C-alpha positions as CSV (number, residue, x, y, z in Angstrom):
1,M,0.0,0.0,0.0
2,T,1.3,3.5,-0.9
3,F,0.6,6.9,0.6
4,S,-1.5,7.6,-2.5
5,D,-3.6,4.5,-1.8
6,I,-4.2,5.7,1.7
7,K,-5.3,9.1,0.5
8,T,-7.6,7.6,-2.0
9,S,-9.1,5.2,0.6
10,L,-10.3,8.2,2.7
11,T,-13.4,8.3,0.5
12,A,-14.4,4.8,1.7
13,L,-16.4,4.1,4.8
14,E,-13.9,1.6,6.2
15,P,-10.1,1.6,6.2
16,P,-8.2,-0.9,4.0
17,T,-7.9,-4.3,5.7
18,N,-4.1,-4.6,5.4
19,L,-3.1,-1.6,7.4
20,S,-1.0,-1.7,10.6
21,P,-2.8,-0.6,13.7
22,I,-1.0,2.8,13.7
23,A,-1.7,3.4,10.0
24,E,-5.3,2.5,10.6
25,A,-5.5,4.9,13.5
26,L,-4.1,7.7,11.3
27,W,-6.8,6.8,8.7
28,H,-9.5,7.2,11.3
29,D,-7.9,10.5,12.4
30,A,-8.0,11.8,8.8
31,K,-11.7,10.8,8.7
32,G,-12.3,13.0,11.8
33,D,-12.4,10.2,14.4
34,W,-9.7,11.5,16.7
35,E,-11.1,9.5,19.6
36,R,-10.7,6.1,17.8
37,A,-7.2,7.0,16.8
38,H,-6.4,8.1,20.4
39,N,-7.7,4.8,21.7
40,V,-5.1,3.0,19.5
41,A,-2.3,5.2,20.9
42,Q,-3.4,4.5,24.4
43,S,-3.7,0.7,23.8
44,R,0.1,0.2,23.7
45,E,1.6,3.1,25.7
46,G,5.3,2.6,26.3
47,I,5.9,1.4,22.8
48,R,7.8,4.0,20.8
49,D,5.6,4.0,17.7
50,Y,2.4,4.2,19.6
51,D,3.9,7.0,21.8
52,R,4.8,8.9,18.6
53,L,1.2,8.6,17.4
54,H,0.0,9.8,20.8
55,A,2.3,12.9,20.5
56,Y,0.8,13.8,17.1
57,L,-2.7,13.3,18.3
58,H,-2.3,15.6,21.3
59,R,-0.5,18.2,19.2
60,K,-3.5,18.1,16.8
61,E,-5.8,18.4,19.8
62,G,-4.0,21.6,20.8
63,D,-2.6,20.1,24.0
64,T,1.0,21.1,23.5
65,R,2.1,20.2,27.0
66,N,0.8,16.6,26.7
67,A,2.1,16.3,23.2
68,G,5.5,17.3,24.4
69,Y,5.4,14.6,27.0
70,W,4.6,12.0,24.4
71,Y,7.3,13.2,22.0
72,C,9.7,12.8,24.9
73,Q,8.4,9.3,25.6
74,A,8.9,8.4,22.0
75,K,12.4,9.9,22.0
76,A,11.3,12.1,19.0
77,E,11.7,15.8,18.3
78,V,8.6,17.9,18.3
79,F,7.5,18.0,14.7
80,A,8.3,21.5,13.2
81,G,5.9,21.4,10.2
82,T,2.2,21.6,9.9
83,L,-0.2,19.0,11.2
84,D,-0.9,17.8,7.7
85,E,2.8,17.4,7.1
86,E,3.2,15.4,10.3
87,W,0.2,13.2,9.4
88,E,1.8,12.5,6.0
89,A,5.2,11.8,7.5
90,L,3.7,9.4,10.0
91,V,1.6,7.6,7.4
92,Q,4.6,7.1,5.2
93,D,6.7,5.9,8.2
94,F,4.1,3.4,9.2
95,L,3.5,2.1,5.7
96,A,7.2,1.4,5.3
């Protein structure tokens, strides 16, 4: 699956079946279901990739303090670009 495939799939009612849990969470986030995406992030706290997703989601929510905590937990720099750029970078990372 490619990034383009993910973008195209956003017109569907359900995510593609072959996505990783994090890519699927990002799909739900793009469809406006932040809570469902957040539930995925919370389901495996302490695992770097899930903590990284958690950071992005709290940044999107506007909770920069909480986002900073999760970036730290994930040992990742706070993303300097836009939320759309971060979403794209995360999707590409988790499709790889």
